[in-house]
PAZA-253766 format. One record per residue: residue in one letter; x, y, z of N, C-alpha, C in turn. Coordinates in steps of 0.001 Angstrom, whole numbers, plus 500000, padded with zeros to 6 digits. Layout:
REM PAZA-253766
AXYZXYZXYZ...
***
This chain:
REM PAZA-253766
M500835498837500000500000500000500000500897501250500000A500719502106498976501528503312498846500829504452499563G501596505267500224501038506402500957502153507255501517F501772508238502272502750509134502879503002508685504305T504243508844504716504563508517506105504195509710506980L504102509457508239503783510516509187504847511622509145A506102511255508984507189512243508923507023513149507708E506649512607506562506455513404505355505293514388505524V504224513936506126503072514806506357503445515932507317L504191515623508363504617516639509323505535517680508667V506443517242507801507334518174507115506518519132506246V505536518600505519504693519445504670503918520445505523L503370520015506643502630520919507519503538522012508099I504755521652508451505694522640508983506035523687507917V506280523232506682506601524164505594505423525094505324I504218524564505299503022525391505083502863526390506226G503088525951507453502987526843508610504010527965508565L505238527664508185506269528704508078505930529706506970A505460529217505851505081530112504751503925531018505170A502946530464505856501813531270506320502273532325507331A503194531969508197503701532930509186504446534073508497L505233533761507481505948534809506741504987535733506013V503963535182505398502975536000504699502233536879505696Y501843536329506821501141537101507844502020538231508366A503286537932508621504200538955509141504382540077508130R504431539753506853504611540776505821503367541662505705F502195541078505728500968541853505588500586542574506878D501101542117507991500756542719509265501797543741509721S502704544140508810503737545086509223503108546432509568D503677547078510529503187548363511004503706549463510083P502834550178509378503316551215508464504063552338509195R503727552569510444504423553612511205505887553246511419A506150551990511760507531551558511987508328551612510692E507721551182509606508405551219508314508676552661507877L507729553536508122507883554945507783509004555580508608E509043555277509895510097555815510752511467555274510343R511519553998509978512780553396509537513293554071508255E512393554318507297512796555006506066513244556439506360G512566557107507296512956558455507684514346558484508289R514628557537509151515955557473509776517031557147508737R516694556277507779517648555948506714517977557191505890L516949557944505494517173559164504716517927560202505541G517567560360506807518255561318507671519732560988507815A520052559721507998521455559309508122522198559550506813A521551559302505682522195559535504385522465561027504182I521530561877504595521735563330504464522899563785505343E522968563304506570524086563661507448525415563176506858H525412561983506289526613561432505650527033562314504468A526063562719503646526361563571502496526917564924502948A526361565493504009526843566782504508528291566665504994L528616565568505650530001565364506089530939565179504902L530495564445503887531322564267502689531550565590501970A530526566436501934530667567747501291531769568548501979Q531812568502503298532860569214504031534224568573503800W534256567264503857535516566539503738536153566749502365H535344566685501302535850566823499937535818568269499435N535347569187500281535265570604499928534507570817498613E533312570261498560532463570414497383531002570497497830T530158571030496978528747571130497297528026569891496787L527351569207497690526502568083497331525061568530497516G524126567733497047522724568074497202521868566831497279V520651567018497725519686565920497783518383566402497159S517793565541496348516461565823495813515529564722496304V514365565135496725513368564208497261512069564523496552A511585563557495804510356563815495058509618562519494784G508343562533495060507487561395494726507857560131495455T508411559186494725508639557857495273510104557548495545G510958558563495636512352558269495905513168559511496183Y514466559282496364515388560388496564516725560058495938R517503561104495679518794560962495004519732562050495505F521017561743495491522037562707495884522787563176494652W523253564426494703523845565094493553525161565755493929R525986566012492916527229566764493055527125567980492144R527403569159492715527346570399491925528608570510491067G528444571051489876529558571231488952530619572165489499A531746572200488826532912572967489290532654574460489392N531790575002488534531559576446488563530458576844489545N529963575877490352528916576106491358527654576735490774G527381576436489515526145576902488887525012575943489182D524108575842488253522981574928488425523199573611487699D524429573296487361524689572016486702525031570957487755W524079570080487988524216569016488975524369567693488237S525199566812488783525302565455488230525008564463489349A524356563367488974523982562354489964525235561776490609L525189561631491907526319561107492670526377559595492490S527569559068492322527729557620492197528962557199492984G529092555920493225530268555406493898530172555338495415D529025555656495968528832555595497421527511554873497677D527572553711498293526363552910498520525342553622499385V525791554393500357524865555102501244524102556175500478L524758556797499499524162557905498757523614557485497397A523444556206497189522861555732495933521391556145495866A520908556349494654519493556689494477518654555593495118R517585555981495775516744555001496474515283555212496128A514644554125495738513201554130495529512550553739496846L511562554500497257510845554212498497509860553068498266P509399552428499331508360551414499167507162551984498397T506433551124497730505396551564496792504335552473497391S504010552318498640502940553128499228503450554444499825F504734554743499668505322555934500264505409557074499263A505384558296499782505617559494498979506528560408499779A507348561177499078508297562062499749508316563412499051A508583564460499832508674565809499268509449566708500216V510170567657499627510793568717500426509698569731500700R509433570029501950508364570957502328508848572387502502A510087572549502949510595573905503153512113573885503104Y512669574995502627514108575207502631514317576661503033A515062576884504084515275578234504628513939578903504923A513007578127505469511669578596505860510836579094504683Q511174578655503473510421579021502275509949577755501563A508823577851500882508343576734500065509304576537498895V509421575306498424510339575006497328509613574237496229A510182574260495041509632573508493913509789572011494172A508917571231493567508926569787493783510231569138493317D510873569699492302512094569096491773513375569774492288A513270570523493368514414571264493907515480570322494456I516723570755494305517857570058494916518305570904496109V518259570311497284518661571006498506520184570910498622P520888572040498620522351571993498663522892571716500063L523989571003500096524748570738501320526144571297501065R526419572454501619527627573219501287528886572669501949A530004572940501305531305572508501811531656573190503128S531102574366503356531395575092504599530776574403505814G529775573570505568529087572909506681527960573736507254R527786574955506794526700575819507272525605575809506221N524530575144506528523436574977505577522144575566506115E521274575905505201519957576398505583519131575232506119P518326575449507131517448574377507623516412574006506561F516038572756506547515004572314505621514144571250506281V512972571019505679512024570032506186511641569119505028I511722567819505261511316566815504280510203565985504907E509184565690504120508079564860504596508086563523503874L507976562443504653507740561102504123506350560697504580A505537560215503652504161559864503998503802558493503442A502944557817504181502402556523503764500991556416504320A500040556216503432498626556123503819498247557344504654E497785557133505875497360558273506693498459558774507631W499652558172507581500746558537508489501827559308507754H502574560126508510503737560793507942504770561072509027V506014561249508585507084561710509462507729562916508795L508278563785509608508994564951509111510458564836509508L511339565168508581512766565227508843513142566698508913F513722567096510018514125568479510231515651568544510234S516203569407509396517645569614509369517955570951510014D519008570976510828519402572244511435520628572798510700P521054574007511010522172574630510273523508573902510382I523667573025511358524936572299511466524770570830511075N523817570574510195523671569293509507523175568124510357R522545568400511453521913567318512208520500567155511672V520064565928511525518722565646511025517969564882512110S516809565403512468515964564691513433514694564255512713V514169563119513155512992562521512545511873562539513564S510728563100513186509592563122514107508996561733514231T508248561521515275507546560249515393506383560254514404P505993559094513901504885559060512946503611559656513540S502939560463512756501680561057513199500694561052512044L499438561254512369498404561291511341498560562541510495R498250562405509216498361563566508307497162564461508424
***
């Protein structure tokens, strides 16, 4: 008589149980925690870029729009010619999770265009800016101070 042994049935049940637990954990993730984690990641990248700008004596920048962010290097003549930064894993362009949106809300206490690049000067003295990351009904704000520290607010309702 051909059939399955008890051990084979138990292995299949264990595999199904593990797969169900992984699916449940993925769908049950807290959007607030994920939003705060992305905010901290972006804040750390901005602080890293500001330090690199000082170290290399060049102006770097960050653009935050829609579903991602990118870091830039200003051209030699310090005009408006920016080139995408490459060669640094921390400052690589990043696409946010699909349900997230990002925007620069203020730079030097003024509203800015959606495609603006926020400069991080070699002097280390930068204008304060505010970046918003949002997901569903929650959002976090990233606040930069003049000496390049970035703080992330706790997730709150929009």
